[in-house]
C-alpha positions in Angstrom: -40.1 54.7 -2.9 -39.7 52.1 -5.7 -37.4 54.4 -7.5 -35.1 54.6 -4.5 -35.1 50.8 -4.1 -34.2 50.4 -7.8 -31.4 52.9 -7.5 -30.1 51.0 -4.5 -30.3 47.8 -6.3 -28.0 49.1 -9.0 -25.2 49.3 -6.5 -26.2 46.3 -4.4 -27.9 43.7 -6.6 -28.5 41.3 -3.8 -29.8 41.3 -0.3 -27.7 39.8 2.5 -29.3 37.3 4.7 -27.4 36.3 7.8 -27.4 32.5 7.9 -24.8 32.0 10.6 -23.9 28.5 9.4 -21.1 27.0 7.3 -23.5 24.4 6.0 -25.6 26.8 3.9 -23.3 26.3 0.9 -24.6 22.8 0.3 -28.1 24.2 0.3 -27.6 26.0 -2.9 -27.0 29.4 -1.5 -24.3 31.8 -2.4 -21.8 32.2 0.4 -19.0 34.6 1.2 -16.1 33.4 3.3 -14.8 36.6 4.8 -15.3 35.9 8.5 -14.6 32.1 8.1 -11.2 30.8 9.1 -9.3 29.3 6.2 -6.3 26.9 6.3 -4.0 29.8 5.6 -5.1 31.5 8.8 -5.1 28.2 10.6 -8.5 26.8 11.6 -7.1 26.3 15.1 -7.2 30.1 15.6 -10.7 31.5 15.2 -11.1 34.9 13.6 -12.8 37.8 15.2 -16.1 36.8 13.6 -16.0 33.3 15.1 -17.6 32.4 18.4 -17.5 29.2 20.3 -15.8 27.3 17.5 -18.5 28.2 14.9 -18.3 30.6 12.1 -20.8 33.1 10.7 -21.5 33.5 7.0 -23.7 35.6 4.8 -25.7 34.6 1.8 -26.8 36.9 -1.0 -30.2 36.1 -2.5 -31.6 38.0 -5.4 -35.2 37.4 -6.1 -36.9 38.9 -9.2 -40.7 39.0 -9.4 -42.6 40.6 -12.3 -39.4 42.4 -13.4 -39.3 44.1 -10.0 -36.5 43.6 -7.5 -38.0 42.8 -4.1 -35.8 43.5 -1.1 -36.3 40.9 1.7 -35.9 41.8 5.3 -32.8 40.6 7.1 -33.6 37.3 8.8 -31.4 35.6 11.3 -31.4 31.8 11.0 -30.2 29.3 13.5 -27.1 27.2 13.1 -28.2 23.8 11.8 -26.4 20.6 12.9 -24.2 18.9 10.2 -26.4 16.4 8.4 -25.8 12.7 8.6 -28.0 12.1 5.6 -28.5 13.9 2.4 -29.7 17.5 2.9 -32.6 18.8 0.9 -31.6 21.3 -1.7 -32.8 24.9 -1.4 -34.1 26.9 -4.3 -35.8 30.2 -4.6 -39.4 30.1 -5.6 -41.1 32.6 -8.0 -42.5 34.4 -5.0 -39.1 34.9 -3.5 -39.5 32.5 -0.6 -37.2 29.5 0.1 -38.5 26.1 -0.9 -37.2 22.9 0.6 -37.4 20.1 -2.0 -38.0 16.5 -1.1 -35.2 14.7 0.7 -32.6 13.6 -1.8 -31.4 10.0 -1.9 -28.1 8.8 -3.5 -28.7 7.8 -7.1 -25.2 6.4 -7.6 -23.4 3.6 -5.8 -20.1 4.0 -4.0 -17.0 4.2 -6.2 -15.3 1.6 -4.0 -12.9 3.3 -1.5 -14.2 1.3 1.4 -14.6 -2.0 -0.5 -11.0 -1.6 -2.0 -12.2 -1.6 -5.6 -10.4 1.7 -5.7 -6.7 0.8 -5.4 -4.0 2.7 -3.5 -2.5 4.1 -6.7 -5.7 5.8 -7.5 -5.5 8.0 -4.4 -3.3 11.1 -4.1 -2.9 13.9 -1.6 -1.2 17.3 -1.3 0.8 16.0 1.7 0.7 13.4 4.4 1.9 13.3 7.9 3.3 9.8 7.5 2.9 6.7 5.3 0.4 5.4 7.8 -1.6 8.5 7.3 -1.2 8.6 3.6 -3.9 9.0 1.0 -4.5 5.3 0.8 -5.8 5.6 4.4 -8.5 8.0 3.4 -11.1 5.3 3.0 -14.5 5.3 4.7 -14.6 3.2 7.9 -10.9 2.3 7.8 -9.7 1.5 11.3 -6.5 2.4 13.2 -4.0 -0.1 14.5 -4.8 -1.9 17.7 -1.9 -0.6 19.7 -1.1 2.8 21.0 1.3 4.6 18.7 0.5 2.4 15.7 1.9 3.9 12.5 -1.3 3.0 10.6 -3.9 5.3 12.0 -7.4 5.5 10.6 -7.5 8.4 8.1 -5.6 10.5 5.6 -4.0 13.4 7.4 -2.3 16.4 5.7 0.9 17.9 7.2 0.2 20.6 9.8 1.9 23.2 7.6 -0.1 22.3 4.5 -2.1 25.5 4.0 -4.2 24.1 1.1 -4.6 20.4 1.7 -6.5 18.1 -0.7 -7.3 14.4 -1.2 -7.7 13.3 -4.8 -9.3 10.2 -6.3 -8.7 9.0 -9.9 -11.8 7.0 -11.0 -9.8 5.7 -13.9 -12.5 6.5 -16.5 -15.3 9.0 -17.1 -17.6 9.0 -14.1 -20.7 10.8 -13.0 -19.9 12.0 -9.5 -23.0 12.7 -7.4 -22.0 12.8 -3.8 -19.4 12.5 -1.0 -19.5 10.8 2.4 -16.9 11.7 5.0 -15.8 10.8 8.4 -13.1 12.0 10.8 -10.0 10.2 12.0 -10.3 6.8 13.7 -7.6 6.9 16.4 -7.1 5.8 20.0 -5.2 9.0 20.9 -6.1 11.7 18.5 -9.3 13.7 17.6 -9.2 15.1 14.1 -12.0 15.8 11.7 -12.7 18.2 8.8 -15.7 20.5 9.4 -16.1 21.8 5.9 -14.7 21.2 2.4 -14.9 22.1 -1.2 -15.0 19.8 -4.2 -13.2 20.1 -7.6 -13.2 17.9 -10.7 -10.8 17.4 -13.6 -10.4 15.3 -16.7 -6.6 15.5 -16.9 -5.6 16.3 -13.3 -4.3 19.7 -14.4 -7.4 21.8 -15.2 -9.9 21.9 -12.4 -13.4 23.2 -11.9 -15.4 23.4 -8.7 -18.9 22.3 -7.6 -21.1 25.4 -7.8 -24.2 26.6 -5.9 -27.2 26.5 -8.1 -28.3 30.1 -7.3 -25.1 32.1 -7.2 -22.6 30.1 -9.2 -20.1 30.4 -6.4 -18.0 27.5 -5.1 -20.1 25.3 -2.8 -18.7 24.7 0.7 -20.0 21.4 2.1 -20.5 20.8 5.9 -18.4 17.8 7.0 -18.2 16.1 10.4 -18.9 17.0 14.0 -17.4 13.8 15.5 -14.8 11.2 14.3 -17.2 8.3 13.3 -20.6 9.4 12.1 -20.7 9.4 8.3 -22.0 12.6 6.7 -23.4 12.5 3.2 -23.5 15.6 0.9 -25.0 15.3 -2.5 -23.6 17.6 -5.2 -25.9 20.5 -6.3 -25.3 19.2 -9.8 -23.7 15.9 -10.6 -20.4 16.3 -12.5 -18.9 14.1 -15.2 -15.1 13.8 -14.9 -12.3 11.4 -14.2 -10.8 13.0 -11.1 -12.4 14.4 -8.0 -10.7 16.4 -5.2 -11.8 17.1 -1.7 -10.3 20.4 -0.4 -10.7 20.8 3.4 -11.6 24.3 4.4 -11.9 24.1 8.2 -11.3 21.5 10.7 -11.4 20.9 14.5 -9.7 23.6 16.5 -6.3 22.3 17.6 -6.6 19.3 15.3 -5.3 18.4 11.9 -6.9 18.1 8.4 -7.8 14.4 8.5 -10.7 12.6 6.8 -12.0 9.3 5.5 -14.2 9.3 2.5 -16.4 7.5 0.0 -17.4 8.9 -3.4 -20.8 8.2 -4.9 -20.3 7.7 -8.6 -22.0 6.2 -11.7 -19.9 4.9 -14.7 -20.4 6.8 -17.9 -20.1 5.4 -21.4 -17.1 6.7 -23.4 -18.1 6.9 -27.1 -14.5 7.7 -28.1 -13.0 4.7 -26.3 -10.3 6.8 -24.6 -10.8 5.3 -21.2 -10.7 1.6 -20.2 -14.0 -0.3 -19.8 -15.5 -0.2 -16.3 -15.4 -3.7 -14.7 -18.8 -5.2 -14.3 -19.7 -6.7 -11.0 -21.9 -9.7 -11.7 -22.8 -13.3 -11.2 -24.1 -15.9 -13.6 -26.5 -17.1 -10.9 -30.1 -15.7 -11.2 -30.6 -14.9 -7.5 -32.1 -12.1 -5.5 -29.2 -9.7 -5.1 -30.4 -7.1 -2.7 -30.5 -6.2 1.0 -33.5 -7.7 2.8 -35.0 -6.2 5.9 -36.9 -8.5 8.4 -40.1 -8.5 6.4 -38.3 -9.1 3.0 -36.2 -11.9 4.6 -39.2 -13.8 5.8 -40.9 -13.4 2.4 -37.8 -14.8 0.6 -37.4 -17.7 3.0 -41.0 -18.6 2.5 -40.5 -18.5 -1.3 -37.6 -20.9 -1.1 -39.6 -23.2 1.1 -42.5 -23.2 -1.4 -40.2 -23.8 -4.3 -38.4 -26.7 -2.6 -40.9 -28.1 0.0 -39.3 -31.6 0.1 -35.9 -30.4 1.2 -36.6 -27.3 3.3 -38.2 -26.4 6.6 -38.4 -23.1 8.3 -38.4 -22.9 12.1 -37.7 -20.4 14.8 -35.3 -20.9 17.7 -36.6 -17.9 19.7 -37.1 -14.2 19.7 -35.0 -11.1 19.9 -35.3 -8.5 22.6 -37.8 -6.6 20.5 -39.8 -9.8 19.7 -38.5 -10.5 16.2 -38.2 -14.3 15.5 -34.8 -15.9 14.9 -35.7 -17.9 11.8 -33.6 -20.9 10.6 -33.8 -22.5 7.2 -33.2 -26.2 7.4 -32.1 -28.0 4.2 -31.9 -31.8 3.9 -33.5 -34.7 2.1 -35.4 -35.5 5.3 -36.1 -32.1 6.9 -37.3 -32.1 10.4 -35.5 -35.2 11.7 -32.1 -36.3 12.6 -31.1 -39.3 10.5 -28.8 -41.8 12.0 -25.2 -41.2 10.7 -26.1 -37.9 9.1 -24.0 -35.0 10.5 -25.6 -31.6 11.4 -23.9 -28.4 10.3 -24.9 -24.8 10.6 -24.1 -21.3 9.4 -24.8 -18.3 11.6 -24.8 -14.7 10.3 -25.8 -11.3 11.6 -24.5 -11.7 15.2 -23.4 -8.1 14.7 -26.4 -6.4 13.1 -24.5 -4.0 10.9 -22.3 -6.7 9.4 -24.9 -7.4 6.6 -23.0 -9.4 4.0 -23.2 -12.7 5.9 -27.0 -12.3 6.1 -27.3 -11.9 2.4 -24.9 -14.7 1.6 -27.0 -17.2 3.6 -30.2 -16.0 1.8 -28.4 -16.4 -1.5 -27.0 -19.9 -0.4 -30.5 -21.2 0.4 -31.8 -20.0 -3.0 -28.8 -21.6 -4.7 -29.1 -24.9 -3.0 -32.8 -25.1 -3.8 -32.3 -24.2 -7.4 -29.4 -26.5 -8.0 -31.1 -29.4 -6.2 -34.1 -29.1 -8.6 -31.6 -29.0 -11.5 -30.0 -32.2 -10.3 -26.5 -30.8 -9.6 -24.6 -33.8 -8.2 -22.5 -31.8 -5.7 -25.5 -30.1 -4.2 -27.6 -33.3 -4.3 -24.9 -35.2 -2.4 -24.6 -32.4 0.1 -28.3 -32.3 0.9 -28.7 -36.1 1.1 -25.7 -36.7 3.3 -25.9 -33.6 5.5 -28.5 -31.7 7.5 -27.8 -28.0 7.0 -29.2 -25.2 9.2 -28.9 -21.6 8.1 -29.6 -18.8 10.6 -29.3 -15.6 8.5 -30.0 -13.1 11.3 -29.0 -13.8 14.9 -29.4 -10.1 15.8 -32.4 -8.8 13.8 -32.9 -5.8 16.0 -29.4 -4.5 15.3 -29.8 -5.2 11.6 -33.1 -3.2 11.4 -31.2 -0.2 12.9 -28.4 -0.6 10.4 -30.8 -1.2 7.5 -32.7 2.1 8.2 -29.4 4.0 8.0 -28.4 2.4 4.8 -25.3 0.7 3.5 -23.4 3.9 3.0 -24.3 5.7 6.2 -24.5 3.1 8.9 -20.8 3.5 10.0 -18.6 1.1 11.8 -20.6 0.4 15.0 -24.2 1.5 14.7 -26.4 -1.6 14.8 -23.6 -3.8 16.0 -25.2 -4.6 19.4 -28.6 -5.9 20.1 -31.4 -3.6 21.4 -30.1 -4.0 24.9 -26.7 -2.8 23.9 -25.1 -6.2 24.3 -22.4 -7.5 22.0 -23.6 -11.0 21.4 -20.1 -12.3 20.6 -19.0 -11.5 24.1 -22.2 -12.7 25.7 -21.7 -16.5 25.9 -20.5 -18.1 29.1 -16.8 -18.1 29.7 -15.9 -21.8 30.0 -12.3 -21.2 29.2 -11.3 -19.9 32.6 -12.7 -22.9 34.7 -11.2 -25.4 32.2 -7.7 -23.8 32.4 -7.9 -23.5 36.2 -8.7 -27.2 36.4 -5.9 -28.1 34.0 -3.4 -26.1 36.1 -4.5 -28.1 39.1 -4.2 -31.4 37.3 -7.9 -32.2 37.5 -8.5 -32.7 33.7 -9.9 -35.2 32.5 -10.2 -37.4 35.6 -12.2 -35.0 37.8 -13.2 -32.2 35.4 -14.1 -33.2 31.8 -12.3 -31.7 28.9 -15.5 -31.3 27.0 -19.2 -30.4 27.5 -18.4 -28.1 30.4 -21.6 -27.1 32.2 -22.9 -23.5 32.4 -21.5 -21.6 35.4 -24.0 -20.9 38.2 -23.6 -17.2 37.8 -24.6 -17.4 34.2 -28.0 -18.9 34.9 -29.1 -16.5 37.6 -32.2 -14.4 36.9 -30.2 -11.2 37.0 -27.4 -12.4 34.7 -26.8 -10.2 31.7 -27.6 -12.7 29.0 -29.4 -11.6 25.8 -32.5 -13.5 24.7 -30.7 -14.0 21.3 -27.8 -15.6 23.1 -30.1 -17.9 25.2 -31.9 -18.9 22.0 -28.7 -20.0 20.3 -27.5 -21.9 23.4 -30.7 -23.9 23.6 -30.5 -24.5 19.9 -26.9 -25.9 20.3 -28.1 -28.2 23.1 -31.0 -29.6 21.1 -29.2 -30.5 17.9 -25.8 -32.4 17.7 -24.0 -30.0 15.5 -20.6 -31.1 14.3 -19.4 -28.1 12.2 -20.3 -24.4 12.1 -19.1 -21.0 10.9 -20.3 -17.6 12.0 -20.1 -15.0 9.4 -18.9 -11.5 10.2 -17.6 -8.4 8.3 -15.0 -5.7 8.4 -11.9 -7.8 7.6 -10.8 -10.5 5.2 -9.6 -13.4 7.4 -10.8 -16.6 9.1 -10.1 -16.8 12.8 -10.4 -20.0 14.9 -10.5 -20.8 18.6 -9.5 -20.1 21.2 -10.6 -16.6 21.0 -9.7 -15.8 24.6 -6.1 -15.5 25.7 -5.0 -17.9 28.4 -2.8 -15.4 30.1 -5.1 -13.1 32.2 -5.3 -9.5 30.9 -3.2 -10.3 27.8 -4.6 -8.4 24.8 -3.3 -10.9 22.3 -1.5 -14.2 22.7 -1.4 -17.4 20.7 -3.9 -19.7 22.5 -4.5 -22.9 20.5 -7.0 -25.6 21.3 -6.0 -29.3 21.5 -7.5 -29.5 18.0 -5.2 -26.9 16.5 -4.5 -29.0 13.4 -8.2 -29.4 12.6 -9.0 -25.8 13.1 -6.1 -24.7 10.9 -7.4 -27.1 8.2 -10.9 -25.8 8.4 -9.8 -22.2 8.3 -7.5 -22.8 5.4 -10.2 -24.6 3.4 -12.5 -21.5 3.6 -9.7 -19.0 3.0 -8.2 -21.0 0.2 -11.6 -21.2 -1.6 -12.4 -17.5 -1.1 -11.6 -15.5 -4.2 -10.9 -12.2 -2.4 -8.7 -13.8 0.2 -6.7 -15.5 -2.5 -6.2 -12.4 -4.6 -2.5 -11.8 -4.5 -2.9 -8.1 -5.4 -5.4 -7.2 -2.7 -4.3 -4.7 -0.1 -5.0 -5.1 3.7 -8.4 -3.9 4.8 -7.0 -1.8 7.6 -3.5 -2.2 9.2 -2.8 -5.9 9.5 -2.0 -7.9 6.4 -3.5 -11.4 7.0 -2.5 -12.6 3.6 1.0 -13.1 5.0 -0.4 -15.9 7.1 -2.7 -17.5 4.5 -5.6 -15.3 5.6 -6.2 -17.3 8.8 -5.3 -16.5 12.4 -5.8 -17.8 15.9 -8.5 -15.6 17.4 -6.7 -14.9 20.7 -3.5 -14.0 18.7 -5.5 -11.3 16.9 -7.4 -9.9 19.9 -8.9 -11.5 22.9 -12.6 -12.1 23.0 -14.0 -13.5 26.3 -17.3 -15.2 25.9 -17.2 -15.9 22.2 -19.5 -18.3 20.4 -16.5 -20.1 18.9 -15.0 -21.0 22.3 -18.4 -21.8 23.8 -19.3 -24.2 20.9 -16.1 -26.1 21.3 -16.2 -26.4 25.1 -20.0 -26.9 25.7 -20.9 -29.0 22.6 -19.3 -31.2 20.0 -19.3 -28.4 17.4 -16.1 -27.1 15.8 -16.7 -23.4 14.8 -14.7 -20.7 13.2 -15.3 -17.0 12.4 -15.2 -15.8 8.8 -14.6 -12.1 8.3 -16.1 -11.8 4.8 -15.2 -8.4 3.5 -13.5 -5.1 4.4 -16.9 -3.4 3.9 -19.3 -4.5 6.7 -22.4 -3.4 4.8 -21.5 -3.4 1.0 -23.7 -1.7 -1.5 -26.3 -3.9 -3.3 -24.4 -3.6 -6.6 -21.4 -5.4 -4.9 -23.5 -8.4 -3.7 -23.1 -10.4 -7.0 -19.3 -10.2 -6.8 -19.3 -11.0 -3.1 -21.4 -14.1 -3.8 -18.9 -15.2 -6.4 -16.1 -14.6 -3.9 -17.7 -16.8 -1.3 -19.9 -19.3 -3.1 -17.4 -22.1 -3.5 -16.0 -21.5 -0.1 -19.4 -21.8 1.5 -20.0 -25.2 -0.2 -16.5 -26.5 0.4 -16.5 -25.7 4.1 -19.8 -27.6 4.6 -18.2 -30.6 2.9 -15.4 -30.7 5.5 -17.9 -32.4 7.9 -16.9 -35.6 6.1 -13.3 -35.2 7.3 -12.2 -37.5 10.1 -14.0 -40.5 11.5 -17.7 -41.3 12.2 -19.6 -44.3 13.4 -22.2 -45.6 15.9 -21.5 -46.9 19.4 -23.9 -49.8 20.1 -24.8 -52.1 22.9 -23.2 -55.5 22.0 -26.2 -57.4 23.3 -29.1 -55.3 22.1 -27.5 -53.6 19.1 -29.2 -50.4 20.3 -27.2 -47.1 20.1 -25.7 -45.7 23.2 -26.3 -42.1 23.8 -23.7 -39.8 25.4 -20.9 -42.3 25.0 -17.5 -40.5 25.1 -15.2 -40.7 22.1 -11.5 -40.1 23.1 -8.6 -39.8 20.7 -5.2 -40.6 22.1 -3.0 -37.5 22.2 -5.8 -35.0 21.9 -7.1 -33.7 25.2 -10.7 -33.0 23.9 -13.4 -35.6 23.6 -16.8 -35.7 21.9 -20.0 -37.6 22.7 -22.5 -39.6 20.8 -26.0 -38.3 19.9 -29.2 -39.9 21.2 -29.0 -42.7 18.5 -25.4 -43.5 19.4 -23.9 -41.9 16.2 -20.9 -39.6 16.4 -18.6 -37.6 14.2 -15.0 -36.8 15.1 -13.2 -34.2 12.9 -9.6 -35.3 12.4 -6.8 -34.5 9.9 -5.2 -37.5 8.1 -3.2 -39.9 10.3 -3.4 -43.0 12.4 -5.3 -42.6 15.7 -6.1 -44.8 18.7 -9.7 -44.1 19.5 -11.5 -45.1 22.7 -15.3 -45.4 23.2 -16.6 -45.4 26.8 -20.0 -45.2 28.5 -21.3 -45.5 32.0 -22.0 -49.2 32.8 -20.0 -50.5 29.8 -16.5 -51.8 29.3 -14.4 -49.3 27.3 -13.1 -50.4 23.9 -10.1 -49.0 22.1 -9.3 -49.5 18.4 -7.1 -48.1 15.7 -8.7 -45.8 13.1 -6.9 -44.5 10.1 -7.9 -41.2 8.4 -6.7 -40.9 4.9 -6.7 -38.1 2.3 -9.6 -39.9 0.6 -13.0 -38.2 1.1 -14.5 -39.7 4.2 -15.6 -39.9 6.9 -13.8 -43.1 7.8 -16.1 -45.6 9.5 -15.1 -46.3 13.1 -17.8 -48.2 14.9 -17.9 -49.6 18.4 -19.8 -52.3 20.3 -19.6 -52.1 24.0 -20.3 -54.8 26.6 -22.1 -54.0 29.8 -20.2 -54.4 33.0 -21.5 -57.1 35.5 -22.6 -54.4 37.8 -24.6 -52.7 35.1 -26.2 -56.0 34.1 -27.1 -56.7 37.7 -28.7 -53.3 38.1 -30.8 -53.8 35.1 -31.9 -57.3 36.2 -32.7 -56.2 39.7 -34.6 -53.2 38.4 -36.7 -55.6 36.2 -37.4 -58.0 39.1 -35.6 -60.9 37.4 -33.4 -63.6 39.0 -29.6 -63.3 38.6 -28.4 -65.9 36.0 -25.9 -68.5 37.3 -23.0 -67.3 35.2 -23.4 -63.8 36.4 -23.8 -65.0 40.1 -20.6 -67.1 39.8 -18.7 -64.1 38.2 -19.9 -61.8 41.0 -18.7 -64.3 43.7 -15.4 -64.6 41.9 -15.0 -60.8 42.0 -15.9 -60.6 45.7 -13.3 -63.3 46.4 -10.6 -61.3 44.5 -11.5 -58.2 46.6 -11.3 -60.2 49.9 
């Protein structure tokens, strides 16, 4: 019997095992491609061996034990789903069985297709359907244009007649390639994704070799995508050192085109011969904790900062998320825990969308930096903390972030973790105060009947069955408790600063310039951040997706970009005194940890400079002329600007204004109004503009009668004179 088997083995040195799945190549098994449709035979037309859009393959496994060839029985395996994380490699054990090794994790960071560290001229392709679908569009998470028929769609797509398509990346220097992440095409009218591909490498872009299976030495075929958006990671069976890497689609969605977005995992390699340029080092001179922090690590870091700087920090919570995680705030001031008269309150909010992680880390870095520099006596930081009360909320949506964090910076995709645990987009969840204000303006009711500021919450919004997230309510109550003057909420996925209004005034308009009465102030605030941000000011940077915001100074009116009803920017402006903008920090929503030092350097000066803008304009205290006590809720109006602010409980106020001469009026119930001229200069302010108000006779009479006192003769004569005038 063994002799017969050995004789058969001489003619058939391996046993076929029907695996029935194109994904087996990545598992280290030898594969044959006979029944699998190739680009030459058009993947849109399945071959005879293909059923229901899937293909069958065979793997040959030769197992040698004690110098005897053991023939394994034919075994039918089920079709595995394409992985969304690294698949375990498969090897043959000495006993001839298949061993699944431990789950592999990426050991190299992204090369930089998504973050744009890889430039357009480093990307090549065999063909492209159009410029808007060229190789420079083959970047992970790149988004299509906003309008139907937009030339800039979200992927690289080869021409339909291209029988052997490929996308190539020039790393620019020797690189250790370890894995590939792919997506399908982001589009509003097309469905295209590659379902399998091969990988090749080269040092000169002329001679190429492929990634091989460990066991057979045959070219590996990697499983790709089963939908347009979910990132799929494949680790190479063996990392390869080369300068160029090519992805060669083998099959793609039936009826679709060969389209993909990709990121390459790669580690730099030293070049002893000096033939290639040095790899740029991403770093920072600041000794800070540059890594991603989950909820537990974030709490630990904030506690460490508080313990290091107990005299200028305070940690407090404004509420809980839907899953019960606390929304922690780090307060930084020379008198933490109290509002000092005349000292403005400012805030930064990050993590509204849980998968936009850079803002979270920047605020954690900022609190470390402010603490360290204050202890070192840095004059800029010292002045900032002694003249301002700063509140840092690093994670408004901790539930969404935990979801994104578990997936990891390379695999979280464009949307996963964006919403809170209830599936609510928090940036569309604030009360729409724009509509009632604009309706009142159209009817001529503003500001005499309907105020142009501090609009109340609509009744429907406060009902028990209203769809308002607990995170949203927590922030609203926070806004109502503290007289914030200036704020920015930090997002990711673009490089631009957008300012209110975020909602278009014309109903159903997708985009429309909709400025506030404080357009000049908002443009100034936005320009300050964009002008101090290194990435936004880089003249050589390419657009993140399809719109080039650098043409407009990297700022835009939110509604002129895309309408967002119920945004936090609009709500802050219409319900409180706070002027707020949105900062889109990076093309990459969840950058790799090795890019955090560079992102900190890109944003450090901008974060500090923006906070300093709270000194722009006028500030003062509105007092009772008789008692010298501050008057709370006094209204500060500026002639020509149809938006007022109010004083805090101590009578102090801050009104952001650009340089110029203004007529400012202070008014309060029971007091005579006072108007005075206030000049805002280009000198660093704020410019003092104080008011002393005199009670009206009616108010004085009310107070006297309430106290049970007699009416003074001068007041009685004045009241009689007023009655005579009426008669």
